[in-house]
C-alpha positions in Angstrom: 145.8 154.0 155.3 148.3 151.6 154.9 148.8 149.1 151.9 150.5 146.3 154.2 148.1 145.8 156.4 145.6 144.7 153.6 147.7 142.8 151.7 146.5 139.2 152.1 143.1 140.4 150.8 144.5 142.1 148.2 146.6 139.4 147.2 143.4 136.7 147.7 141.2 139.4 145.6 143.6 139.2 142.7 143.8 135.7 142.6 140.0 135.7 142.9 140.1 138.3 139.5 142.4 136.0 137.7 140.3 133.0 138.3 137.4 134.2 137.2 138.7 135.8 133.8 140.2 132.0 133.2 136.9 130.8 133.7 135.7 133.2 131.3 138.3 132.4 129.1 138.0 128.6 129.2 134.3 128.9 128.8 134.3 130.9 125.7 137.4 128.2 124.3 135.1 125.2 125.0 132.1 126.8 123.7 133.8 128.3 120.5 135.4 124.2 119.8 131.8 123.0 120.2 130.7 125.4 117.4 133.8 125.0 115.2 133.0 120.9 115.9 129.2 121.5 114.7 130.4 123.4 111.7 132.8 120.9 110.6 130.3 118.0 111.2 127.6 120.3 108.9 130.2 120.5 106.2 130.9 117.2 106.3 127.5 116.3 106.0 127.0 118.5 103.0 130.5 117.4 101.4 128.6 113.8 101.4 125.2 114.9 99.9 127.4 116.4 97.1 129.4 113.3 96.2 126.1 111.4 96.4 124.3 114.0 93.8 127.6 113.7 91.6 127.2 109.9 91.6 123.6 110.3 91.0 124.2 113.0 88.0 127.0 111.0 86.5 124.7 107.6 86.5 124.9 106.9 82.7 121.4 104.8 83.0 120.1 108.2 83.5 119.2 108.2 79.3 117.7 104.8 80.1 115.6 106.0 82.8 114.4 109.0 81.0 113.5 107.2 77.7 111.1 105.3 80.6 108.6 108.4 80.5 108.2 107.8 77.0 107.1 104.3 77.6 105.4 104.9 80.6 102.1 106.3 78.9 100.2 104.7 75.9 102.0 106.0 72.6 99.0 107.8 71.4 99.0 110.3 74.3 102.6 111.2 73.9 104.5 113.5 71.8 108.6 113.1 72.2 111.1 115.1 71.2 115.1 114.5 72.5 117.7 116.4 71.6 121.6 115.7 73.1 120.4 116.1 77.0 116.9 117.9 76.8 113.6 116.8 76.3 110.5 118.3 75.3 107.5 116.0 75.6 103.6 116.7 75.8 101.2 114.3 77.1 97.1 114.6 76.4 94.1 112.9 77.8 95.9 111.6 80.8 93.9 110.1 83.6 94.2 110.8 87.2 96.2 107.7 87.7 98.4 108.2 84.5 99.2 111.7 85.7 100.2 110.4 89.3 102.7 108.2 87.7 104.1 110.6 85.5 104.6 112.8 88.0 106.2 110.3 90.5 108.4 109.1 88.0 109.7 112.9 87.0 110.0 113.6 90.5 112.3 110.7 91.1 114.6 111.1 88.1 117.8 113.4 88.3 116.7 116.0 85.7 116.4 119.9 85.9 113.0 120.6 85.2 112.6 124.1 83.0 109.3 123.7 82.4 105.7 121.8 83.7 102.6 122.9 82.8 99.4 120.4 84.1 96.2 121.6 82.7 92.6 119.8 83.7 90.0 119.5 80.9 87.0 117.9 82.2 88.4 114.7 83.7 91.6 114.0 81.8 95.0 116.3 81.9 97.5 117.7 79.4 101.1 118.0 80.4 103.8 119.7 78.8 107.1 119.0 80.0 110.8 120.6 79.3 113.5 119.1 81.1 117.8 118.6 80.7 120.3 116.8 82.6 
């Protein structure tokens, strides 16, 4: 068997193999670029979220917003203790509407809830809250 006889076919086969491997390489490079751009976009989104959270946590008006928890419910139902950036609050005999207002207010504040106990006694609720910021 003479290689000279099949020289053109071998060159065409080699060219096809090189084209095939070049296509696979290009496809892998494009898919890795797409994946990299998705991770960069995800990282940028997380960074924007962190910056927004830093602004919320650094807000000087947070103390005033937290003090509204004390005035949201009647003073006769509230026991309030505030030390530096920690609060211990106890609410007694709350109606369901007062409880809903209180919980909605708590969940919209930039605080770390360390303890939240809600107990139902008859048709009223008792709430104990410990949080920091």
